[in-house]
N, C-alpha and C positions, 0 to 999 in steps of 0.2 A: 679720797680719791673712788669716782667713779667705777667701780666692777665693769668689766666687761661687758659687753649683749650676752644678753641669754643666765647674765649671773646678779646676784646681787650677796649680801651682807646678811651677817643674820647671826644674833646676839644674842646674850646672854639676859629673860626676865624678859626679853619679848611679847611683849604681849598679842597673840592672834588670834582672830576673826570675832569672838568674842569677850568681856573682858573677863570670866572664869577661865581662857587657858597662859596659863604662862607654863617656858619649858621647868620653870624653878621647881616646877609641882611635880609629884609621883602617878598620878593617875593621869591622865589626857585624856580627855573626850571630848570631840569633835563636831557640830553639830555641824556638816558640809552642807546638804539638804537648806535651813535655814541662814543659813550665813547668805548660798547663792541667792535663795528670797533675796536677799537687802540688798546685795550690791551686786550683783550679774540678775538680776529678774528676767532679762533676753532668752537666757536659755531654758528656761522652764515653755516660754511662748512659742518655743520651735518645735519641745517637745510636745506641746499639747495633752494628748495623752497619752503618751506616752510611759510605760513604766521604767526606770532602772532601778540596778541597785545600788539602793546606797548609802546599807552596813556594808558594802564591801570596799565599798569607795571611801567611806572612813574610816573603815579599820588599816586602808593604804597610809594612807594620809598621816594618822596614828601613830604606826609604825617605823614613817621618818622625822614625824617630830623626837620620838626615841630615837630614833642613832644621832641627831642631830645634838638631842641634849646629851647623850652617851660622848658622841665625840664631838660636846665643848668642851667638856669635867674632863674628861681623859687630856686633852691636850692644854686643856687649866687658861682658854684663850678667854678675851672677852668677847668676841667677834670671830667666826668664819666663814667663807666663803662661798657658797654652794648654788649648783643651779638652779633658778629660780623656776617654779611651777605658776598654774592659772593663783595657787592660794596666797604662792608670793608677790604676785605683783599684784594686788587686794590689800594686801598687807602695805604696801609700799604706796597706795592710794592715798589709805587712812593716816597716814605719817605726814603727807601735802605732798608728794612728786611725783610730777606736775605728766613730766616722762612719762611715766607705771599713769596714769591720771589715761596719756591719754590712746594708749595702748590699749586701757579695760574701752574707752567709747568706743576700738574700736571693733573688739568683740564683739559689741554691744552692735555697733551696726550689722556686722555680719547676719548678725543671727536674729535677730529683724529684720531684713531685707529677706531671709530666705525664710522667714515665719512665712510674710506675704505672700511670694512666687510658691512655695510649693503646694504641691496637694496633697494632702491625707497617706497618702502610698509613697507619697517621697521620703512623707514626716517620719514614717516606718522605717525608713531605707537605714535616716539616718539618726540613728537611735545610735545606730556600733558604733559610730562616729565621736559621738557628742558623749555616747560610754568612754571611749579611751582618753578622748581629751578628758576626761576629770581623771581617770586612773590612774596617769602619770603621775607622777612625782619629782619631776625633773623637769627641764627643758624639752623633750621629746612631745610633749602639752604643743607646742607648737605646732608638730609635725600636722597633724590633723586642724589647728585653726589656720594652716595653707592651704591642706585640702578643704574647707568648707569656703572662704575666700574667691579659692578657683573654683569652685562652683558656683558661686552668688553673681563672680563675673561671664560663669557662660551659662545664669537661667537674665542676665538681662539681655541675653543675646538670642531668648527666646530655645533657649534648653531643654528636656523634656529628664528626669534624671534618672532609668532605666533597673539600675541595676549599680550593689558598689560591692567592691571584693570580689570583681564576674575573673570564671579562673582563662585562663588565654587562649585554654584547646580545652573543650567539650569534654572531648573524647580520651583525655587523662587523669589517671586518678591524684598526680606528681603537679602539676600544669600550676604555672606562676598566676600569680592571679593578678589584676588594674585596679585603680583607685574606683573606678568610675564607668560605666559605659549613659552616653547621655544619645540622643533621640532628637532630628530636627526632619520633619517630613519624613521621607519611606529613608530617612539615609542613617546610622547606628555609627559612632565613633567610641574608641576604647582612652581616656581619660587616667595617666600616671599621673601622679602631681610629687615628684622630685623635692624635696625639702633637705637644702642646703645650712648647716649651720658655717657662718664663718670664722675662718681663725681672722690674725691681724694681716693683713697682705700691705705687701711694701714696694712690688715687684712686677713688671712684669709677668714672668716667671713665674711667681707665684696660683695666679688667674686660671694656666696652662695646668696645673697639677692641682689644684683646689674645685676647679669650675669644670671645664672641659674633661678635664682627664673621667670626672666622677659621671659626666654629663655622657660619654662615649660607652662607659662602663656598662651604666645604666638601661641604655639603648640595647646595647650586646647581651644582656641577663633579660631582658623586657618582652621589646621589637616582633623577634623570632617564633614564627607560629601565630602572631593575630588571627583571631580571627576575622574582625573588624578592624575600618581604620585606623591607627597606634598614633595617638599626640603624647609625651613628655611635656608637662608642664614644672618644667623648676621657679623656686618659690627662694631667696634669698633669705637670711637672718642676719643681718648686719649693719656695721659702724655704715655713718653716711661718706664716708672716708674711702672706705673696704668699695665701698657698692659704687661707689663714684671712680674707683684706679679699675674696675670690671667692666663700666662703661666705659673706660677712656678704650682697653685692649680691646672691647671688639669693637671700635670705632677704626681704630689702626687694624686690627685682625679680623678677617667679616666672620659672622658667627656662622661657625662649619658642617650645621645640622639645619637638615631640609624639615623632618616633621617634628620640632621642637617648637615649643612659645621660649619667644624674645624674655629671658631670667627678667622672673617679678620680685615684690618688696615690699616691705612694710617701712615706710617714714612720718615723722612728724616736722612739723616745722613753727616757730614762732611767727606771726604775720609781720607786715612793714615796721606796725605800732610795738609794736616786742611785748605787747600784754597780754598775748591772746594767742594760742598756736591750733595748729589741724593739720590731719595725720592723712597721710593716699597710699590705697593701696595699688601698684600697677608697674610696667613695664619701667625695668631701672632708666630706660633711656627720660622715660617724662618722668623720671621721681628726680631724674639731674636736674633738667632742668628748671626745679621751681627755684 
């Protein structure tokens, strides 16, 4: 049975990223940078010449591998279900799972598009986002994919990235920050990307609790005191049937927010010949019509 979205199986003696890595070995050494150059080279294109702390990232993954190995052997199980991080996606691709191949293609497309559309100064700003993507060893790495996917859409519309993690109130030392400040002409806009990792939703009442209320809470904590026009961009991570139910809910109950983009999401589909697949990132209205 396929694990829930954002999760994956992790088995004993599963080789990860290089032939020398096996969870049965006591000493695990992970060449994170080398494996990314092989399986996700577009991330280096986006980094350009910017340097990040690969040693710290590798140590973080080694710590996670040790934790998983200890959990497997402590429980005496052949496999456990874990939150999938970026390198779990790569592992699943190497095992031939097409669902994860589309996800990796999606990542590549974002990185390559941003590489083409961003200036040197914008790339410097994105270094922090890329580092946060790599250092997270659970499903929260998707939060930074979501940020870059939204930014990619904004770049398509001609916006310039001016700042990241910008304080909402520059006069306050304790001010909350927004993900991006973007500029178009003389207008500046504050963008907060809100990633929602969806549970299994089966009823309309669940949408109110799992999506609408979370958006309302985020607006209450972020929108007040914003120096620039504030826009919240929700990104939903979940299965197709859950996204379909959410879209049906908002068709029946009008989307109740003004300064919030209609929720966006990622999905992959088999083409009509069922031999090839494609992926889409966009409004869930568009996804459900596919």
